N, CA, C and O of each residue as an XYZ file, in Angstrom:
420
protein
N      -7.862    -30.058     11.685
C      -7.365    -28.726     11.567
C      -8.047    -28.018     10.422
O      -8.027    -28.481      9.281
N      -8.653    -26.884     10.743
C      -9.348    -26.148      9.701
C      -8.339    -25.320      8.848
O      -7.164    -25.227      9.203
N      -8.796    -24.739      7.755
C      -7.873    -24.086      6.832
C      -7.196    -22.864      7.390
O      -6.059    -22.564      7.027
N      -7.861    -22.165      8.253
C      -7.288    -20.989      8.910
C      -6.083    -21.413      9.784
O      -5.016    -20.801      9.750
N      -6.305    -22.476     10.558
C      -5.214    -22.938     11.376
C      -4.039    -23.520     10.554
O      -2.871    -23.400     10.923
N      -4.407    -24.150      9.432
C      -3.388    -24.712      8.532
C      -2.562    -23.528      7.931
O      -1.334    -23.576      7.861
N      -3.275    -22.504      7.517
C      -2.602    -21.362      6.924
C      -1.684    -20.670      7.950
O      -0.577    -20.251      7.613
N      -2.153    -20.556      9.197
C      -1.325    -19.933     10.232
C      -0.121    -20.812     10.546
O       0.936    -20.277     10.879
N      -0.226    -22.107     10.458
C       0.883    -23.040     10.728
C       1.957    -22.881      9.603
O       3.158    -22.866      9.872
N       1.468    -22.760      8.311
C       2.440    -22.574      7.206
C       3.193    -21.236      7.382
O       4.406    -21.162      7.185
N       2.440    -20.184      7.758
C       3.058    -18.858      7.930
C       4.076    -18.917      9.062
O       5.179    -18.382      8.950
N       3.693    -19.571     10.145
C       4.609    -19.703     11.311
C       5.894    -20.425     10.869
O       7.003    -19.983     11.169
N       5.724    -21.516     10.168
C       6.872    -22.296      9.721
C       7.767    -21.428      8.804
O       8.991    -21.466      8.920
N       7.146    -20.644      7.890
C       7.869    -19.778      6.998
C       8.613    -18.691      7.749
O       9.757    -18.376      7.420
N       7.991    -18.134      8.721
C       8.689    -17.102      9.529
C       9.849    -17.700     10.291
O      10.912    -17.086     10.384
N       9.663    -18.887     10.836
C      10.714    -19.556     11.559
C      11.912    -19.743     10.653
O      13.049    -19.566     11.091
N      11.685    -20.093      9.420
C      12.809    -20.361      8.465
C      13.557    -19.115      8.157
O      14.661    -19.217      7.622
N      13.042    -17.899      8.456
C      13.768    -16.689      8.200
C      14.740    -16.288      9.318
O      15.551    -15.373      9.175
N      14.620    -17.006     10.425
C      15.449    -16.701     11.633
C      16.845    -17.279     11.501
O      17.027    -18.372     10.964
N      17.788    -16.571     11.974
C      19.133    -17.158     12.036
C      19.541    -17.313     13.511
O      18.994    -16.694     14.424
N      20.547    -18.191     13.668
C      20.994    -18.424     14.987
C      22.483    -18.686     14.964
O      23.138    -18.409     13.959
N      23.014    -19.192     16.002
C      24.467    -19.397     16.140
C      24.979    -20.323     15.044
O      26.026    -20.055     14.455
N      24.287    -21.370     14.769
C      24.729    -22.354     13.734
C      23.784    -22.478     12.600
O      23.878    -23.440     11.837
N      22.854    -21.543     12.438
C      21.792    -21.656     11.475
C      21.661    -20.329     10.633
O      21.595    -19.222     11.168
N      21.629    -20.529      9.302
C      21.362    -19.414      8.419
C      19.884    -19.406      8.049
O      19.252    -20.461      8.096
N      19.308    -18.274      7.688
C      17.915    -18.330      7.178
C      17.799    -19.187      5.895
O      18.655    -19.144      5.012
N      16.737    -19.938      5.840
C      16.402    -20.725      4.633
C      15.320    -19.966      3.868
O      14.129    -20.187      4.088
N      15.737    -19.064      2.963
C      14.810    -18.208      2.230
C      13.874    -18.986      1.342
O      12.706    -18.623      1.199
N      14.385    -20.093      0.720
C      13.593    -20.879     -0.183
C      12.412    -21.537      0.604
O      11.253    -21.477      0.195
N      12.765    -22.143      1.713
C      11.736    -22.789      2.540
C      10.734    -21.727      3.069
O       9.524    -21.955      3.066
N      11.245    -20.601      3.507
C      10.401    -19.532      4.007
C       9.416    -19.100      2.956
O       8.222    -18.972      3.229
N       9.919    -18.869      1.722
C       8.995    -18.429      0.637
C       7.909    -19.411      0.333
O       6.744    -19.056      0.154
N       8.339    -20.727      0.275
C       7.380    -21.808     -0.036
C       6.309    -21.872      1.025
O       5.129    -21.952      0.682
N       6.660    -21.842      2.303
C       5.687    -21.939      3.370
C       4.793    -20.742      3.435
O       3.581    -20.862      3.617
N       5.410    -19.549      3.283
C       4.590    -18.326      3.280
C       3.577    -18.281      2.123
O       2.458    -17.797      2.291
N       3.983    -18.791      0.948
C       3.058    -18.870     -0.173
C       1.905    -19.833      0.142
O       0.755    -19.526     -0.172
N       2.182    -20.966      0.741
C       1.142    -21.949      1.090
C       0.143    -21.278      2.042
O      -1.070    -21.402      1.873
N       0.665    -20.580      3.024
C      -0.235    -19.932      3.991
C      -1.053    -18.844      3.329
O      -2.242    -18.692      3.611
N      -0.395    -18.058      2.417
C      -1.127    -16.965      1.731
C      -2.226    -17.530      0.855
O      -3.328    -16.981      0.810
N      -1.941    -18.623      0.153
C      -2.942    -19.237     -0.713
C      -4.128    -19.721      0.084
O      -5.277    -19.551     -0.325
N      -3.848    -20.326      1.226
C      -4.968    -20.817      2.082
C      -5.797    -19.646      2.652
O      -7.026    -19.701      2.704
N      -5.078    -18.583      3.079
C      -5.845    -17.405      3.520
C      -6.689    -16.826      2.392
O      -7.819    -16.398      2.627
N      -6.165    -16.805      1.183
C      -6.919    -16.294      0.067
C      -8.164    -17.173     -0.171
O      -9.254    -16.668     -0.441
N      -7.980    -18.448     -0.067
C      -9.093    -19.391     -0.302
C     -10.245    -19.138      0.690
O     -11.408    -19.308      0.325
N      -9.951    -18.746      1.906
C     -10.999    -18.535      2.888
C     -11.316    -17.043      2.980
O     -12.030    -16.629      3.893
N     -10.799    -16.219      2.052
C     -11.081    -14.771      1.931
C     -10.705    -13.975      3.207
O     -11.413    -13.076      3.661
N      -9.506    -14.390      3.756
C      -8.958    -13.626      4.856
C      -7.895    -12.729      4.210
O      -6.719    -13.090      4.177
N      -8.305    -11.564      3.697
C      -7.445    -10.754      2.800
C      -6.252    -10.144      3.592
O      -5.141    -10.120      3.061
N      -6.436     -9.676      4.783
C      -5.304     -9.019      5.443
C      -4.164     -9.990      5.754
O      -3.015     -9.694      5.426
N      -4.440    -11.130      6.369
C      -3.303    -12.063      6.588
C      -2.747    -12.616      5.263
O      -1.557    -12.916      5.172
N      -3.615    -12.754      4.222
C      -3.134    -13.224      2.927
C      -2.148    -12.208      2.332
O      -1.100    -12.595      1.814
N      -2.463    -10.969      2.399
C      -1.570     -9.882      1.875
C      -0.281     -9.863      2.683
O       0.790     -9.718      2.095
N      -0.334     -9.999      3.960
C       0.859     -9.983      4.790
C       1.748    -11.180      4.425
O       2.964    -11.037      4.298
N       1.148    -12.334      4.261
C       1.942    -13.496      3.895
C       2.550    -13.377      2.477
O       3.697    -13.764      2.256
N       1.793    -12.857      1.557
C       2.337    -12.660      0.174
C       3.483    -11.616      0.216
O       4.467    -11.766     -0.509
N       3.368    -10.570      1.051
C       4.440     -9.585      1.156
C       5.716    -10.226      1.709
O       6.829     -9.970      1.250
N       5.493    -11.073      2.719
C       6.681    -11.729      3.316
C       7.254    -12.801      2.325
O       8.464    -13.024      2.287
N       6.404    -13.425      1.567
C       6.887    -14.374      0.559
C       7.673    -13.651     -0.498
O       8.698    -14.157     -0.954
N       7.211    -12.443     -0.918
C       7.897    -11.657     -1.843
C       9.305    -11.331     -1.342
O      10.290    -11.481     -2.065
N       9.373    -10.882     -0.089
C      10.719    -10.541      0.462
C      11.570    -11.763      0.532
O      12.761    -11.666      0.238
N      11.056    -12.915      0.900
C      11.874    -14.148      0.943
C      12.375    -14.560     -0.427
O      13.519    -14.990     -0.576
N      11.516    -14.428     -1.425
C      11.933    -14.736     -2.800
C      13.026    -13.833     -3.263
O      13.969    -14.295     -3.906
N      12.941    -12.529     -2.957
C      13.986    -11.598     -3.380
C      15.269    -11.969     -2.692
O      16.297    -12.038     -3.365
N      15.287    -12.214     -1.399
C      16.490    -12.595     -0.631
C      17.035    -13.915     -1.153
O      18.247    -14.120     -1.083
N      16.220    -14.819     -1.668
C      16.724    -16.086     -2.208
C      17.104    -15.914     -3.719
O      17.606    -16.849     -4.343
N      16.860    -14.740     -4.269
C      17.189    -14.402     -5.639
C      16.295    -15.193     -6.629
O      16.721    -15.514     -7.739
N      15.059    -15.498     -6.209
C      14.084    -16.147     -7.066
C      13.141    -15.054     -7.560
O      11.984    -14.963     -7.151
N      13.680    -14.227     -8.457
C      12.928    -13.031     -8.862
C      11.628    -13.345     -9.604
O      10.642    -12.622     -9.466
N      11.628    -14.392    -10.367
C      10.408    -14.771    -11.092
C       9.258    -15.027    -10.095
O       8.139    -14.558    -10.300
N       9.538    -15.753     -9.049
C       8.553    -16.064     -8.051
C       8.203    -14.822     -7.193
O       7.081    -14.669     -6.709
N       9.176    -13.981     -7.036
C       8.879    -12.688     -6.349
C       7.832    -11.885     -7.151
O       6.915    -11.295     -6.580
N       7.991    -11.879     -8.459
C       7.014    -11.243     -9.325
C       5.638    -11.869     -9.249
O       4.616    -11.183     -9.273
N       5.638    -13.217     -9.153
C       4.360    -13.907     -8.969
C       3.670    -13.518     -7.690
O       2.447    -13.380     -7.661
N       4.449    -13.335     -6.610
C       3.851    -12.878     -5.334
C       3.215    -11.536     -5.479
O       2.133    -11.306     -4.939
N       3.871    -10.607     -6.216
C       3.292     -9.297     -6.476
C       1.988     -9.433     -7.333
O       1.018     -8.705     -7.119
N       1.998    -10.334     -8.254
C       0.760    -10.585     -9.034
C      -0.367    -11.028     -8.185
O      -1.508    -10.605     -8.368
N      -0.045    -11.916     -7.214
C      -1.110    -12.417     -6.320
C      -1.653    -11.287     -5.454
O      -2.849    -11.243     -5.169
N      -0.753    -10.345     -5.022
C      -1.237     -9.199     -4.292
C      -2.076     -8.313     -5.171
O      -3.050     -7.741     -4.681
N      -1.771     -8.166     -6.409
C      -2.576     -7.399     -7.357
C      -3.944     -8.047     -7.518
O      -4.948     -7.340     -7.610
N      -4.005     -9.369     -7.554
C      -5.322    -10.026     -7.691
C      -6.181     -9.762     -6.445
O      -7.385     -9.532     -6.560
N      -5.573     -9.795     -5.277
C      -6.300     -9.512     -4.056
C      -6.783     -8.068     -4.084
O      -7.925     -7.799     -3.712
N      -5.968     -7.161     -4.501
C      -6.351     -5.764     -4.583
C      -7.530     -5.583     -5.530
O      -8.434     -4.799     -5.243
N      -7.536     -6.299     -6.659
C      -8.603     -6.254     -7.580
C      -9.893     -6.818     -7.005
O     -10.974     -6.257     -7.182
N      -9.748     -7.950     -6.306
C     -10.919     -8.606     -5.684
C     -11.537     -7.735     -4.563
O     -12.734     -7.808     -4.288
N     -10.697     -6.927     -3.942
C     -11.204     -6.045     -2.853
C     -11.477     -4.655     -3.356
O     -11.620     -3.738     -2.547
N     -11.555     -4.455     -4.646
C     -11.946     -3.213     -5.304
C     -10.935     -2.073     -4.932
O     -11.321     -0.985     -4.505
N      -9.671     -2.379     -5.113
C      -8.643     -1.356     -4.834
C      -7.744     -1.295     -6.086
O      -6.643     -1.845     -6.064
N      -8.185     -0.644     -7.169
C      -7.407     -0.647     -8.397
C      -6.037      0.026     -8.293
O      -5.092     -0.372     -8.975
N      -5.933      1.047     -7.437
C      -4.664      1.774     -7.267
C      -3.590      0.824     -6.721
O      -2.465      0.793     -7.219
N      -3.958      0.043     -5.681
C      -3.013     -0.885     -5.149
C      -2.673     -2.001     -6.171
O      -1.529     -2.447     -6.264
N      -3.687     -2.429     -6.922
C      -3.451     -3.489     -7.940
C      -2.401     -2.959     -8.969
O      -1.472     -3.673     -9.345
N      -2.576     -1.738     -9.390
C      -1.623     -1.205    -10.380
C      -0.219     -1.064     -9.749
O       0.789     -1.274    -10.423
N      -0.167     -0.714     -8.476
C       1.145     -0.566     -7.791
C       1.870     -1.930     -7.758
O       3.059     -2.034     -8.057
N       1.088     -2.983     -7.376
C       1.655     -4.335     -7.292
C       2.097     -4.857     -8.669
O       3.138     -5.503     -8.788
N       1.324     -4.580     -9.669
C       1.728     -5.028    -11.021
C       2.958     -4.254    -11.505
O       3.796     -4.796    -12.224
N       3.053     -3.028    -11.118
C       4.287     -2.255    -11.484
C       5.504     -2.863    -10.750
O       6.566     -3.014    -11.355
N       5.369     -3.199     -9.504
C       6.486     -3.854     -8.771
C       6.838     -5.173     -9.386
O       8.016     -5.516     -9.490
N       5.810     -5.946     -9.808
C       6.038     -7.232    -10.460
C       6.829     -7.010    -11.750
O       7.769     -7.760    -12.017
N       6.488     -6.031    -12.537
C       7.126     -5.820    -13.828
C       8.588     -5.420    -13.597
O       9.467     -5.807    -14.367
N       8.850     -4.632    -12.519
C      10.224     -4.235    -12.211
C      11.057     -5.452    -11.844
O      12.220     -5.543    -12.238
N      10.485     -6.390    -11.096
C      11.218     -7.572    -10.644
C      11.443     -8.479    -11.907
O      12.515     -9.063    -12.067
N      10.449     -8.577    -12.761
C      10.679     -9.421    -13.973
C      11.803     -8.822    -14.869
O      12.572     -9.563    -15.481
N      11.878     -7.534    -14.931
C      12.941     -6.938    -15.781
C      14.313     -7.203    -15.149
O      15.290     -7.382    -15.875
N      14.406     -7.231    -13.829
C      15.651     -7.526    -13.140
C      16.078     -8.930    -13.369
O      17.271     -9.233    -13.402
N      15.065     -9.837    -13.536
C      15.384    -11.280    -13.698
C      15.864    -11.440    -15.074
O      16.203    -12.549    -15.485
């Protein structure tokens, strides 16, 4: 399994953990962990768009799980990607969101 397939598998597992059913509640901690793993692998192979999507979903999962410190870290990761892709406006926006989350924590 190459890294892109591995990243996609982690993201798929993370998204599955967000689903609820008749006898199942979403597992936001598991979702956040798996989405982060996928995002990191996508970053490693410089697949920026899926990496950003996975980090955004990880941020949402961390907020829902009330893990605000890690939600801030997800925003920092998005800021790093924005910096690497020469988008300083987006980087500033993500850092601002991170700082707001850290203040709430």
